C-alpha positions in Angstrom: 111.2 66.2 154.0 114.3 66.2 156.0 114.1 62.7 157.4 111.8 59.8 158.0 111.5 57.4 161.1 110.0 54.0 160.5 108.4 51.8 163.1 110.3 48.7 163.9 107.5 46.3 163.1 105.5 45.7 160.0 102.3 44.0 158.9 101.9 42.0 155.7 98.6 42.6 153.8 97.7 42.2 150.1 101.2 41.1 149.1 102.9 44.1 150.7 104.7 45.0 153.9 103.4 48.1 155.7 105.0 50.3 158.3 104.0 53.5 160.1 106.5 56.3 159.6 106.9 59.8 160.8 108.3 62.4 158.4 109.8 65.6 159.7 110.0 68.6 157.4 112.0 71.8 157.6 109.3 73.4 159.8 109.8 70.7 162.5 106.3 69.4 161.6 105.7 65.7 162.2 103.4 63.9 159.9 102.3 60.2 160.3 102.4 58.1 157.1 101.7 54.5 156.2 104.5 53.2 153.8 104.2 50.0 151.8 106.7 47.7 150.0 105.4 45.3 147.4 107.2 42.0 147.2 106.1 41.3 143.6 107.1 44.6 142.1 109.5 45.8 144.7 107.9 49.2 144.7 107.7 51.5 147.7 104.4 53.4 148.1 102.3 55.4 150.5 98.8 54.4 151.7 96.3 57.2 151.8 94.6 57.8 155.1 91.4 59.4 156.2 91.2 62.5 158.5 91.4 61.1 162.0 90.9 64.4 163.8 93.1 67.3 164.8 96.6 66.1 165.6 95.8 62.4 165.3 97.3 59.7 163.0 97.7 56.0 162.9 100.4 55.0 165.4 100.2 51.2 165.0 99.1 48.8 162.2 97.5 45.4 162.3 95.7 42.9 160.2 91.9 42.7 160.9 90.0 40.1 159.0 92.6 40.0 156.3 92.4 43.8 155.8 94.8 46.6 156.8 93.9 48.0 160.1 95.3 50.8 162.3 95.1 52.2 165.8 94.9 55.9 166.5 95.7 56.7 170.2 94.2 59.7 172.0 96.0 60.9 175.0 93.0 61.0 177.4 90.2 59.1 175.7 91.4 55.8 174.3 92.2 54.1 171.0 90.3 54.3 167.8 90.3 51.1 165.7 90.3 51.7 161.9 90.1 49.3 159.0 90.6 49.8 155.2 87.8 47.7 153.8 88.9 48.1 150.2 92.7 48.1 149.9 94.1 51.3 148.2 90.8 53.2 148.5 91.1 56.1 150.9 87.4 56.5 151.3 87.1 52.8 152.5 88.8 53.5 155.8 86.2 52.9 158.5 86.3 53.7 162.2 85.2 50.4 163.8 85.2 51.5 167.5 86.9 53.4 170.2 88.4 51.4 173.1 88.2 53.7 176.1 91.0 53.9 178.6 89.9 52.6 182.1 89.0 55.2 184.6 91.6 54.9 187.3 91.2 56.4 190.8 93.8 58.9 192.0 95.0 58.6 195.5 
């Protein structure tokens, strides 16, 4: 990894701050990550994510019902809403819904 760019905002869930981050490797490949920082132990960690689909990753985080949530944007379709039902368990990520972009008329 050559460098990492963090989002400017974070969410606080389960005693940890969470940010989205993009890592760029030597092949100019960009990979979306979720990074955490625990207040109690002061450890930095990575939250495992599910497969969102080709070229997709979580671009924004939120807290949904006390759980870590994320939003995956699609250029032409809309936004997928994901929630991690059991913190720290990759398989517990669940796609809740897709919010479709409105169909706008072109003039």
